[in-house]
C-alpha positions, 0 to 999 in steps of 0.5 A: 608192122602189118596186122591181118584182121579177119573182121574181128570184133575184139578190139584188135583193130583199135589196138593195132591202130594205137601202135601205128600198125597197118591193118589189112583185112582178109575174107578167106577165113583161113590162117594160110589166107591171112598169112598170104595177104600179109605177105602180099602187103609187106614191105620193109627194111629186112629184105625177105624176112617175114615174121608171123604170130597169131592172136593166141600167141604170147611173145617175149618183149625182145622176140623181134630183136632176137629173131633179127639177130639170128638172120644176120647169119646168112645160112639161117633161112628160118627161125621159130620159137617154142610152142607152149600151151596154156594149162586150159588148152585142149588135150589135142593142142597139148599133144601138138606141142609134144609132137613139135618138140619131138620133130625138132 
């Protein structure tokens, strides 16, 4: 697993190393830049399947297993999960979740 870190100071790297993740650093300062760096460094057993999550995400224990299961169907090109915003999130973030629910 690759962790793309933007030179954080919150213990991300130490946690990633504990779980034997490969840490690469980004200097772009934007989400898209970090994701591009992650893709550039990725190599694995699942072909072209790339999984993204962010520092503010909370994933179920089986989220990767469930995603991989969906990709066994060759007609599946992309898989996503629900966007659930915490109670203390901004009003804007809460509205973004509503928009994504309407668009699906």
